[in-house]
Structure formats: C-alpha cells, structure tokens
C-alpha positions in Angstrom: -12.4 106.2 -4.2 -15.7 104.9 -3.0 -18.8 104.2 -5.2 -20.5 107.5 -4.5 -17.4 109.5 -5.6 -17.1 107.3 -8.7 -20.7 107.9 -9.6 -20.2 111.7 -9.1 -17.1 111.6 -11.4 -18.9 109.5 -14.0 -21.9 111.8 -13.9 -19.7 114.9 -14.4 -17.9 113.3 -17.3 -21.2 112.3 -18.9 -22.5 115.9 -18.5 -19.3 117.3 -20.1 -19.7 115.0 -23.2 -23.5 115.5 -23.4 -24.2 111.8 -22.6 -26.8 110.3 -20.3 -25.6 110.0 -16.7 -25.2 106.5 -15.2 -27.9 105.2 -12.9 -27.3 105.8 -9.2 -25.4 103.2 -7.2 -27.7 100.4 -5.9 -30.5 101.1 -8.3 -30.6 97.6 -9.7 -29.6 95.7 -6.6 -33.1 94.4 -5.9 -33.5 93.1 -9.5 -30.1 91.4 -9.3 -30.8 89.7 -6.0 -34.2 88.5 -7.3 -32.6 87.0 -10.3 -29.9 85.3 -8.2 -32.5 83.9 -5.9 -34.5 82.6 -8.9 -31.5 80.9 -10.3 -30.6 79.4 -7.0 -34.1 77.9 -6.5 -34.0 76.4 -10.0 -30.6 74.9 -9.2 -31.8 73.4 -5.9 -35.0 72.1 -7.4 -33.3 70.5 -10.4 -29.6 70.0 -9.5 -28.7 67.8 -12.4 -30.0 69.9 -15.2 -28.5 72.9 -16.9 -24.9 73.8 -17.4 -24.9 77.5 -16.6 
C-alpha cells in the first residue's frame, strides 16, 4: 500500500467515526526540512555544544 492509498483509508475511517481527517501526505514536508536545515546549521556552527 502506498502513501496515497493509506491516506484514503485513514480519511475514510475518520469519516466513519466522525473524526477530523488526517492532513494530506507531504503537507508538512517543507516545515520538516526547514527545521532539519536549521538544526544542521546550528550543529555545524557550534559542533561541541548541545547533546541532542
């Protein structure tokens, strides 16, 4: 099952239970990449600091 089929199934199940459907696939990709880039830059600029 690919991601689109999974999203369709999750949306159907949410509708059956009267719940809010999940966000479409890829909706938050840009935000995730931006955060990863920010963390990488912080790590490169200060490699000895932070443990996470």
